[in-house]
C-alpha positions as CSV (number, residue, x, y, z in Angstrom):
1,M,0.0,0.0,0.0
2,T,1.4,3.4,-1.0
3,P,0.7,6.4,1.3
4,M,-0.2,9.4,-0.8
5,V,-0.1,13.1,-0.2
6,L,-2.2,15.3,-2.5
7,V,-1.7,19.1,-2.6
8,P,-4.6,21.4,-3.6
9,G,-4.2,24.4,-5.9
10,L,-4.7,28.1,-5.5
11,L,-8.0,28.9,-3.8
12,C,-8.8,25.2,-3.4
13,T,-9.7,23.1,-0.5
14,A,-9.5,19.3,-0.1
15,D,-12.8,19.2,-2.1
16,V,-10.7,19.7,-5.3
17,F,-9.7,16.0,-4.9
18,A,-13.1,14.6,-3.7
19,P,-13.8,12.7,-6.9
20,Q,-10.4,11.0,-6.7
21,L,-10.5,9.7,-3.2
22,P,-12.6,6.6,-3.6
23,A,-10.3,5.4,-6.4
24,L,-7.0,6.3,-4.7
25,W,-7.9,4.9,-1.2
26,Q,-7.8,1.4,-2.8
27,H,-4.0,1.9,-3.2
28,G,-3.2,3.3,0.2
29,P,-4.0,6.0,2.7
30,V,-4.5,9.5,1.3
31,T,-3.6,12.8,3.0
32,I,-4.8,16.1,1.6
33,A,-2.3,18.7,2.5
34,S,-3.0,22.2,3.8
35,T,-1.7,25.1,1.8
36,L,-2.7,27.7,4.3
37,K,0.5,27.9,6.3
38,G,3.4,30.1,5.2
39,R,4.0,33.0,2.8
40,S,6.4,31.3,0.5
41,M,6.7,28.0,-1.4
42,A,9.5,26.9,0.9
43,Q,7.5,27.6,4.1
44,M,4.3,25.9,2.7
45,A,6.3,22.8,1.6
46,A,8.1,22.6,5.0
47,S,4.7,22.7,6.7
48,I,3.4,19.8,4.4
49,L,6.5,17.8,5.0
50,A,6.2,18.2,8.8
51,S,3.0,16.1,8.8
52,A,3.6,13.8,5.8
53,P,4.5,10.1,6.1
54,P,8.2,9.2,6.0
55,Q,7.8,8.3,2.4
56,F,4.9,8.9,0.1
57,A,3.6,9.3,-3.4
58,L,3.0,13.0,-4.2
59,G,0.4,14.6,-6.3
60,G,-0.3,18.3,-6.9
61,I,-2.8,20.3,-9.0
62,S,-1.8,23.7,-10.3
63,M,-0.2,25.5,-7.3
64,G,-0.1,22.1,-5.7
65,G,2.3,21.2,-8.5
66,Y,4.5,24.2,-7.7
67,L,4.6,23.0,-4.1
68,A,5.4,19.5,-5.3
69,F,8.6,20.8,-7.0
70,E,9.5,22.6,-3.7
71,I,8.9,19.4,-1.7
72,L,11.2,17.6,-4.1
73,R,13.9,20.3,-3.5
74,Q,13.6,19.9,0.3
75,A,13.1,16.1,0.7
76,P,13.7,14.2,-2.6
77,D,14.3,10.9,-0.8
78,R,10.8,11.0,0.7
79,V,8.9,11.1,-2.6
80,T,8.4,7.7,-4.2
81,A,6.3,8.8,-7.1
82,L,4.9,12.1,-8.6
83,A,1.7,13.2,-10.2
84,L,1.7,16.7,-11.8
85,I,-1.9,17.8,-12.6
86,S,-2.7,20.9,-14.5
87,T,0.5,22.5,-13.5
88,S,3.8,23.9,-14.9
89,P,7.5,24.1,-14.0
90,L,7.7,27.7,-15.3
91,P,8.1,30.7,-13.1
92,D,5.6,33.6,-13.3
93,T,6.1,36.1,-16.1
94,P,5.9,39.8,-15.2
95,E,2.6,40.0,-16.9
96,Q,1.2,37.0,-14.9
97,S,2.4,38.6,-11.6
98,Q,0.7,41.8,-12.5
99,Q,-2.5,40.0,-13.3
100,R,-2.3,38.4,-9.8
101,R,-1.8,41.8,-8.1
102,D,-4.7,43.2,-10.1
103,L,-6.9,40.3,-9.1
104,L,-6.1,40.8,-5.4
105,A,-6.8,44.4,-5.6
106,L,-10.2,43.7,-7.3
107,A,-11.1,41.1,-4.7
108,R,-10.4,43.5,-1.9
109,R,-12.6,46.3,-3.2
110,S,-15.4,44.2,-4.8
111,D,-17.7,41.3,-4.0
112,F,-15.3,38.5,-3.6
113,A,-17.7,35.8,-4.7
114,A,-18.5,37.7,-7.9
115,V,-14.8,38.1,-8.6
116,L,-14.2,34.4,-8.0
117,R,-17.2,33.4,-10.2
118,R,-16.0,35.5,-13.1
119,T,-12.3,34.6,-12.8
120,L,-12.7,30.8,-12.2
121,R,-15.3,30.5,-15.1
122,G,-12.6,31.5,-17.5
123,L,-10.3,28.6,-16.4
124,L,-12.9,26.0,-17.3
125,H,-13.3,24.4,-20.7
126,P,-15.8,26.3,-22.9
127,D,-18.1,23.3,-22.7
128,H,-18.2,23.5,-18.9
129,R,-18.5,27.3,-18.3
130,D,-22.3,27.0,-18.0
131,D,-22.1,24.1,-15.5
132,S,-23.5,25.9,-12.5
133,E,-22.7,23.1,-10.0
134,L,-19.1,22.8,-11.2
135,L,-18.6,26.6,-11.0
136,E,-20.2,27.0,-7.6
137,T,-18.0,24.2,-6.3
138,Q,-15.0,26.3,-7.4
139,V,-16.4,29.4,-5.8
140,R,-17.2,27.7,-2.6
141,M,-13.6,26.5,-2.3
142,G,-12.4,29.9,-2.9
143,L,-14.6,31.5,-0.3
144,A,-13.5,28.9,2.2
145,V,-9.8,29.7,1.5
146,G,-10.5,33.5,1.8
147,I,-8.9,36.6,0.7
148,E,-6.0,36.7,3.3
149,A,-4.9,33.2,2.5
150,M,-5.3,33.9,-1.2
151,E,-2.9,36.8,-0.8
152,R,-0.3,34.6,0.8
153,Q,-0.7,31.9,-1.9
154,Q,-0.4,34.5,-4.7
155,Q,2.7,36.0,-3.1
156,A,4.3,32.5,-2.9
157,I,3.4,31.8,-6.6
158,M,4.8,35.1,-7.8
159,E,8.1,34.4,-6.1
160,R,8.4,30.7,-6.9
161,H,11.5,29.2,-8.5
162,D,11.9,28.1,-12.2
163,S,11.6,24.3,-11.7
164,R,12.8,23.3,-15.1
165,P,16.4,22.6,-13.9
166,L,14.9,20.1,-11.5
167,L,13.1,18.0,-14.0
168,A,15.9,15.8,-15.2
169,D,16.7,14.8,-11.7
170,I,13.2,13.4,-11.0
171,H,13.7,9.6,-11.4
172,V,10.5,8.3,-9.7
173,P,7.5,7.2,-11.8
174,A,5.7,10.4,-12.8
175,A,2.4,11.2,-14.3
176,V,1.8,14.5,-16.1
177,I,-2.0,15.2,-16.5
178,V,-3.4,18.2,-18.4
179,G,-6.7,19.3,-20.0
180,D,-6.7,19.7,-23.7
181,G,-8.2,23.2,-23.2
182,D,-6.3,24.3,-20.2
183,P,-5.8,28.1,-20.7
184,L,-3.4,28.5,-17.8
185,T,-1.1,25.5,-18.0
186,P,-1.6,24.3,-21.6
187,P,-0.7,20.9,-23.2
188,E,2.5,22.2,-24.8
189,V,3.9,23.0,-21.4
190,A,2.9,19.6,-20.2
191,R,4.5,17.9,-23.2
192,D,7.8,19.7,-22.5
193,M,7.7,18.8,-18.9
194,T,7.0,15.1,-19.7
195,Q,9.9,15.0,-22.1
196,A,12.3,16.5,-19.5
197,I,11.3,14.0,-16.7
198,P,13.0,10.6,-17.3
199,R,10.1,8.4,-16.2
200,A,7.1,10.6,-17.0
201,E,4.0,9.7,-18.9
202,L,1.6,12.3,-20.3
203,S,-2.2,12.1,-20.2
204,I,-4.1,14.8,-22.1
205,I,-7.7,14.9,-20.9
206,E,-10.3,15.6,-23.6
207,T,-12.9,18.5,-23.2
208,C,-11.1,19.7,-20.1
209,G,-9.8,23.1,-18.8
210,H,-7.7,23.9,-15.8
211,A,-10.0,22.4,-13.1
212,S,-9.3,18.9,-14.4
213,T,-10.0,16.9,-11.2
214,R,-13.5,18.3,-11.1
215,E,-14.2,18.8,-14.8
216,Q,-13.3,15.3,-15.9
217,P,-12.9,13.3,-12.7
218,E,-13.2,9.8,-14.3
219,A,-10.5,10.5,-17.0
220,V,-8.2,11.9,-14.3
221,N,-8.8,8.9,-12.1
222,Q,-8.0,6.6,-14.9
223,A,-4.7,8.4,-15.5
224,L,-3.8,8.3,-11.8
225,E,-4.7,4.5,-11.7
226,R,-2.2,3.9,-14.6
227,W,0.4,5.9,-12.7
228,L,-0.1,3.9,-9.5
229,Q,0.1,0.6,-11.4
230,R,3.5,1.8,-12.6
231,V,4.4,2.7,-9.1
232,S,3.4,-0.8,-7.7
233,S,5.4,-2.6,-10.4
234,A,8.5,-0.4,-10.1
């Protein structure tokens, strides 16, 4: 049985992985990490490691992937397998960082729920943008995280390292999972990341945007199952 640690993304609670838990628990105990402690990737990763098993399979979505890279920097010998979901090894561009500052400013002076609803809708695949249940789940998670934690998370994201130099040194079984219509971490980034990680396999999820674990949960589960089969046979 493989202990597993899953790391949520920006403005996400454990609910981002709710559709995955029934499938993953068959392979071992699953811990959903908290991303609410710390103001930097290093501090958040250290907090996650403090309560993680001695060794574990690691999965992260979006910002959770950024944190997965930082966990690998701090404790590479503790990670037995890696799943990178809707994420990227690239650092923020100046334009992306400015967009984050603008979003924070807007959230502080406007209706936070309305800002979340408008912003998060744009991250979904066009076929899913009118799915009210999916969108409200995303908004509910964002409201639970709150503006103060969002600010800490955004600051950590803006200051994160370029993780591309790390990729060639990742020798554990790795899964790279991305939506075919992800506007934030697109398939071409996932392809480059897969090519750079020695034991990585790429899964491109059809009709899927950035919120892959909620938009296409069954397809993501299948990709994770294939990954865990490789882990068990390694």
